[in-house]
N, CA, C and O of each residue as an XYZ file, in Angstrom:
224
protein
N      -1.891     71.043    -58.796
C      -2.074     72.261    -58.027
C      -3.483     72.260    -57.441
O      -4.472     72.267    -58.174
N      -3.557     72.250    -56.153
C      -4.847     72.235    -55.463
C      -5.417     73.639    -55.347
O      -4.716     74.627    -55.566
N      -6.676     73.715    -55.005
C      -7.322     74.994    -54.736
C      -7.232     75.288    -53.241
O      -7.066     74.375    -52.433
N      -7.343     76.556    -52.879
C      -7.272     76.967    -51.479
C      -8.497     77.801    -51.160
O      -8.922     78.636    -51.958
N      -9.059     77.566    -49.988
C     -10.205     78.333    -49.528
C      -9.689     79.447    -48.636
O      -8.999     79.192    -47.649
N     -10.021     80.679    -48.983
C      -9.515     81.850    -48.273
C     -10.379     82.177    -47.050
O     -11.395     81.529    -46.798
N      -9.956     83.184    -46.307
C     -10.681     83.624    -45.112
C     -12.034     84.246    -45.446
O     -12.817     84.532    -44.540
N     -12.318     84.459    -46.718
C     -13.619     84.991    -47.127
C     -14.722     83.937    -47.002
O     -15.902     84.259    -47.139
N     -14.349     82.688    -46.746
C     -15.296     81.578    -46.622
C     -16.306     81.866    -45.521
O     -15.945     82.300    -44.428
N     -17.586     81.618    -45.825
C     -18.667     81.810    -44.850
C     -19.190     80.459    -44.334
O     -20.226     80.399    -43.673
N     -18.472     79.398    -44.638
C     -18.796     78.040    -44.174
C     -20.206     77.584    -44.553
O     -20.913     76.984    -43.744
N     -20.602     77.875    -45.784
C     -21.938     77.482    -46.240
C     -21.978     76.033    -46.728
O     -23.043     75.417    -46.745
N     -20.821     75.482    -47.126
C     -20.764     74.106    -47.594
C     -21.054     73.898    -49.060
O     -21.048     72.762    -49.534
N     -21.304     74.960    -49.785
C     -21.609     74.823    -51.215
C     -20.451     74.184    -51.973
O     -20.672     73.389    -52.887
N     -19.239     74.518    -51.608
C     -18.063     73.970    -52.287
C     -17.951     72.459    -52.068
O     -17.652     71.711    -52.999
N     -18.189     72.023    -50.845
C     -18.101     70.597    -50.534
C     -19.131     69.805    -51.335
O     -18.865     68.683    -51.765
N     -20.288     70.390    -51.528
C     -21.349     69.718    -52.278
C     -21.006     69.580    -53.758
O     -21.497     68.667    -54.422
N     -20.167     70.477    -54.285
C     -19.828     70.431    -55.708
C     -18.574     69.630    -56.010
O     -18.310     69.321    -57.172
N     -17.793     69.286    -54.990
C     -16.530     68.575    -55.215
C     -16.787     67.114    -55.597
O     -17.386     66.369    -54.822
N     -16.336     66.700    -56.793
C     -16.611     65.334    -57.247
C     -15.782     64.257    -56.547
O     -16.096     63.071    -56.656
N     -14.722     64.657    -55.825
C     -13.862     63.672    -55.166
C     -13.860     63.823    -53.645
O     -13.017     63.236    -52.965
N     -14.785     64.593    -53.116
C     -14.924     64.805    -51.665
C     -13.623     65.259    -51.011
O     -13.236     64.757    -49.956
N     -12.949     66.221    -51.658
C     -11.680     66.736    -51.142
C     -11.876     67.917    -50.198
O     -10.894     68.458    -49.689
N     -13.116     68.329    -49.950
C     -13.379     69.502    -49.124
C     -14.149     69.082    -47.881
O     -15.127     68.338    -47.952
N     -13.678     69.583    -46.736
C     -14.310     69.247    -45.462
C     -14.301     70.468    -44.553
O     -13.500     71.382    -44.746
N     -15.193     70.485    -43.557
C     -15.176     71.602    -42.606
C     -13.880     71.613    -41.810
O     -13.402     70.572    -41.359
N     -13.317     72.808    -41.644
C     -12.131     72.982    -40.825
C     -12.506     73.705    -39.545
O     -13.682     73.752    -39.184
N     -11.537     74.262    -38.864
C     -11.806     74.965    -37.610
C     -12.668     76.204    -37.808
O     -13.631     76.418    -37.072
N     -12.323     77.024    -38.804
C     -13.075     78.263    -39.023
C     -13.662     78.371    -40.423
O     -14.625     79.108    -40.632
N     -13.101     77.652    -41.375
C     -13.590     77.648    -42.753
C     -13.526     76.220    -43.278
O     -13.014     75.327    -42.603
N     -14.039     76.011    -44.464
C     -13.853     74.717    -45.116
C     -12.416     74.649    -45.628
O     -11.797     75.683    -45.880
N     -11.885     73.440    -45.780
C     -10.513     73.264    -46.248
C     -10.470     72.226    -47.363
O     -11.295     71.314    -47.414
N      -9.490     72.379    -48.258
C      -9.293     71.459    -49.372
C      -8.124     70.540    -49.036
O      -7.051     71.012    -48.661
N      -8.323     69.241    -49.168
C      -7.236     68.283    -49.001
C      -6.464     68.242    -50.319
O      -6.978     67.741    -51.319
N      -5.232     68.765    -50.332
C      -4.484     68.841    -51.596
C      -4.129     67.476    -52.176
O      -3.875     67.365    -53.375
N      -4.108     66.443    -51.350
C      -3.808     65.106    -51.854
C      -4.983     64.497    -52.608
O      -4.790     63.625    -53.456
N      -6.198     64.947    -52.308
C      -7.386     64.440    -52.989
C      -7.840     65.328    -54.142
O      -8.472     64.847    -55.083
N      -7.524     66.609    -54.076
C      -7.986     67.576    -55.075
C      -7.460     67.224    -56.464
O      -6.270     66.967    -56.641
N      -8.360     67.215    -57.446
C      -7.974     66.922    -58.833
C      -7.926     68.193    -59.678
O      -7.786     68.125    -60.899
N      -8.040     69.343    -59.033
C      -7.916     70.646    -59.690
C      -8.930     70.831    -60.820
O      -8.594     71.347    -61.886
N     -10.161     70.409    -60.581
C     -11.184     70.529    -61.624
C     -11.857     71.905    -61.630
O     -12.414     72.321    -62.646
N     -11.802     72.620    -60.479
C     -12.382     73.952    -60.407
C     -13.866     73.990    -60.081
O     -14.454     75.071    -60.032
N     -14.485     72.841    -59.858
C     -15.916     72.815    -59.545
C     -16.215     73.589    -58.271
O     -17.241     74.264    -58.186
N     -15.342     73.502    -57.290
C     -15.559     74.206    -56.021
C     -15.489     75.718    -56.213
O     -16.264     76.465    -55.617
N     -14.563     76.155    -57.042
C     -14.414     77.588    -57.317
C     -15.676     78.142    -57.969
O     -16.132     79.234    -57.631
N     -16.230     77.384    -58.899
C     -17.459     77.793    -59.574
C     -18.663     77.746    -58.631
O     -19.599     78.532    -58.776
N     -18.637     76.823    -57.665
C     -19.767     76.651    -56.768
C     -19.773     77.563    -55.555
O     -20.767     77.617    -54.831
N     -18.686     78.277    -55.320
C     -18.601     79.142    -54.138
C     -19.351     80.444    -54.379
O     -19.002     81.196    -55.290
N     -20.384     80.726    -53.573
C     -21.187     81.943    -53.793
C     -20.489     83.246    -53.404
O     -20.932     84.323    -53.805
N     -19.397     83.164    -52.625
C     -18.710     84.385    -52.196
C     -17.316     84.522    -52.808
O     -16.586     85.446    -52.448
N     -16.933     83.647    -53.705
C     -15.637     83.740    -54.382
C     -14.447     83.525    -53.456
O     -13.404     84.157    -53.625
N     -14.599     82.641    -52.485
C     -13.545     82.423    -51.494
C     -12.532     81.355    -51.878
O     -11.629     81.060    -51.095
N     -12.662     80.769    -53.062
C     -11.767     79.691    -53.467
C     -10.910     80.162    -54.632
O     -11.405     80.682    -55.632
N      -9.604     79.960    -54.463
C      -8.629     80.375    -55.486
C      -7.695     79.210    -55.802
O      -7.430     78.367    -54.946
N      -7.201     79.172    -57.032
C      -6.192     78.197    -57.402
C      -4.865     78.613    -56.763
O      -4.495     79.786    -56.793
N      -4.157     77.648    -56.188
C      -2.869     77.962    -55.569
C      -1.804     78.152    -56.613
O      -0.651     78.423    -56.277
């Protein structure tokens, strides 16, 4: 189960910096998680300063 970045994302990049498998990249309006790469470790959720990342 991958994590999802919600519309609350402010595109700061903190989540991408914390992801150990580089599963997060900038999208059109927010950062996005590649579900095929995500290992569901939760590091991005903990690293998001605005709480925009949720487990799917």
